[in-house]
C-alpha positions as CSV (number, residue, x, y, z in Angstrom):
1,M,3.0,8.2,-11.1
2,K,4.9,6.7,-14.0
3,Y,5.3,3.0,-14.5
4,S,9.1,3.3,-13.8
5,E,8.3,5.0,-10.4
6,L,5.7,2.3,-9.6
7,E,8.1,-0.5,-10.4
8,K,10.8,1.1,-8.2
9,L,8.2,1.4,-5.3
10,I,7.1,-2.2,-5.7
11,K,10.8,-3.4,-5.6
12,Q,11.5,-1.3,-2.4
13,E,8.3,-2.0,-0.4
14,T,7.5,-5.6,-1.3
15,D,9.0,-9.0,-2.1
16,C,7.2,-9.0,-5.5
17,Y,9.3,-9.8,-8.5
18,F,9.2,-10.2,-12.2
19,H,7.7,-13.6,-13.1
20,R,7.6,-13.7,-16.9
21,N,6.7,-11.9,-20.0
22,G,3.0,-12.2,-20.9
23,S,1.6,-11.8,-24.4
24,R,1.4,-8.0,-23.9
25,H,2.8,-7.0,-20.6
26,P,5.4,-8.2,-18.1
27,I,3.8,-10.2,-15.3
28,W,4.9,-9.9,-11.7
29,I,4.0,-12.1,-8.7
30,N,3.4,-11.4,-5.1
31,P,5.0,-14.4,-3.4
32,E,3.0,-13.9,-0.2
33,T,-0.3,-14.3,-1.9
34,D,0.6,-15.9,-5.2
35,V,-1.3,-13.2,-7.0
36,L,-0.1,-12.3,-10.5
37,F,-0.3,-8.7,-11.8
38,E,0.8,-6.9,-15.0
39,L,2.9,-3.8,-15.3
40,S,3.8,-2.1,-18.6
41,H,6.8,-1.9,-20.9
42,H,6.1,1.9,-21.3
43,K,8.2,3.1,-18.3
44,S,7.6,6.8,-19.0
45,Q,3.8,6.5,-19.3
46,E,1.6,7.7,-16.5
47,V,-0.4,4.9,-14.7
48,K,-4.1,5.5,-14.7
49,K,-5.7,5.9,-11.3
50,G,-7.8,2.7,-11.4
51,T,-4.9,0.7,-12.7
52,L,-2.6,2.1,-10.1
53,N,-5.0,1.2,-7.2
54,D,-5.4,-2.3,-8.6
55,I,-1.6,-2.9,-8.8
56,L,-1.0,-1.4,-5.4
57,I,-3.6,-3.8,-3.9
58,K,-2.3,-6.9,-5.7
59,S,1.3,-6.1,-4.8
60,G,0.3,-5.7,-1.1
61,I,1.3,-2.0,-0.7
62,K,-2.3,-0.9,-0.3
63,K,-4.5,-2.8,2.0
64,V,-8.1,-3.7,1.1
65,K,-10.6,-2.1,3.4
């Protein structure tokens, strides 16, 4: 999955939104949990598996078992 596809999925499935620009990456927030997470400026780049799982959990799409 590319970062552009991940961002689109997050916008469709959750109430998460862009919070601010960090020193390296854009920072998003999950308003339900107040958890911050980073995406990437490189929209066409593939998201690594571990990074993808971490972002999906923090955004609330993937539930922690």
